[in-house]
Steps between C-alpha positions, in 0.01 A plus 500: 500500500770253435290249314297570188149375449446141410496468123386280220660511157281671240296245307555692175760732353673762712316830511632855516262703716508871587320581826416863565442635852425837655618351830760225538744371763630636730146646530280298735140470380283244327573604141875519561507164677297329227719649226816384679366149561370471144825617344716278722273199454504529121877556494550189718317304230758609244319790336678825412332757725539876480340746742436869432467691827570833672860570595577525869692812609638582159629151414401516133597239245486127430603279790521131584316485831444194716146452624383189684845356433457535122686749272272731297568770243342817638469818295488782754344822367560842659226567756378765739378446856136585562557748783187425709611135516812371681620268224270502196680602181364569153647514150420789267248383237685642199822340611324169555357509146843558345674244720226241445547524125878477536489202735248311288721551194811382689350206689257380230271329752253228416260661749461820695329494839416830668401517867349848495330728249588815692840565339701198385204325338437792264845486351523124483149450364572750221828332408361144519201579278724682253732200465230232511623349830271295726382736776377406847384752761444435872309743722612534861340832589171674562483873413339567836813372678732719294291809568519455876833684475321812370323575828462874437224446240128469582333160458305597187827591327657174610207310350539695177873426488432132569266487200773655285748239623258216415462640146875522474534137616260392229691690230825317572379159615275455199816496286613179675446154359427379853409686821541349843435579866589289804146388598151460354363773724776736382425405139130580546588831664734585214241403237240724666740790514630474145219333309746239372408129501686171503742602777691196634524434873851361556648481847825686557620182663779446748766236543370327809834325554645834617280497812512288812194393697551425868194320638637473856348697792604867541638650819358841412185632330644688203281656233683580176432747220711516184480767232544865408404739777248694291160650577325241283621221730302625806774366726373717788211250531751230602638733770149578621417130511814439705361722776214250543746212547703632794387216725676258258822706513479502118765679296486642148795495261465727198736387223572761234529875470314790347380856536240435775747343742523820712120513523483135602768546764309798634175300505668218698627755754155664520336163575764403753630196310825638355697252709316211334531619141825437318584667168769309310539737203630338187648159565701243310325200347645280775367731774159516333473122490610473862247759620217315324613159618510614864166690498175354630247658263504738203286815476410670171259795546550645150199593288681517165680169439479380140658180628729556800831320456579563866191301603616213279842518665330475839290202390815333364649550848209306651335805658125528542382838365248757621425735214257770391212368290597723210618478138702186432568386858197263507673310216776410747335496841225244552320536835548202726741338255817710519385803701216753513364808323368806679292793377745787428496747785351258755786499748311287752454226242863534388622458856248223566630287214860560602404388853330189356825394335734600783292301752416204274553146625809335349297275269295794368807711449671217315196466273507871412876492434468202270209673327733796437760272341239331279365831380834629376578180303271627224716813469827330423702724271586217259140490381507879459815474291342229282206724421705809420729297276192394304373858477839618373471241222153626410325184621155478651499434874244388756497702821597275792270424791694626803229433753369153426334317787609762751259755358203266502 
């Protein structure tokens, strides 16, 4: 992007913050996107921001990288690619521990904020506690989602491994002075899994000024999906719903890439709709915004969204949303206000709600589009930045109400 996020000068002294990530740009996923937006937003406010993240293709060292139009200091640690996954990389735990201690000593941060307990959080939590530094941890994952990549194991072993992961999460997150997740439902899920309490629900937030809403009539019926092409997203349901909309000449654009793309392409061919499904692969920020602006409706069939930044991006683009009634999506999608929710797996209902939007009268469609724009106002990233600044200073915060009248 050529323009950085809108910024406000910090109300108090400049902070030095070290943000630790197991996945960071150029990776495309919710945790990486939030970490990038958080780091760039804080830096645009004048704070000294450092990011500790896996190196890409051997590029190890300390670099000044530009993200969202803002220069950041990124400490890239040697990493290995997880072979079953097309892009996921991981840092070796013992190297992370040594590098975390070194970076903390060199940077002398006022606060450390880890985005994952799996690898980077272990090293950073240890170093922060040792040096008496304010520590914040944000959870973006569910063990069950991680274990989907270990398909060779029977379900009872996966359940056992998930319980181990939850215990591990507790061990590292309980060291933090503050623990956050993106939504209240995600916080409750995390508290049940770990036994921890007092978890804050703080929206990842987006800069709505990056997105353009076009409320004029469309010449085509285009359904958009944005996100990683992973099993947990259940994107095949959108393809199956498309089959039921052939009389509308509806098309589906799938924005993003991932390991299940070949399976999705095969499914589209099998159902005879390959000519109406377009896979963009990874796209630039400008292309992403254009695809969303030009679409008619957004589809999110995922069962495992702890918030869904891509759904917020769609709402900020003025798109009504049809989403699975699962995890945190009901926090964003309010039936009859900005879209509809369907029971996961009910393809007829999924297609029915898409049809309702694609055939809506202009006045009804305008109402849903404006409902989308109102919903996302509560997720403005500036409020998110305000709250994290307070947490970094060790202040008490009140979790924001991101639903307000829309949820009532």
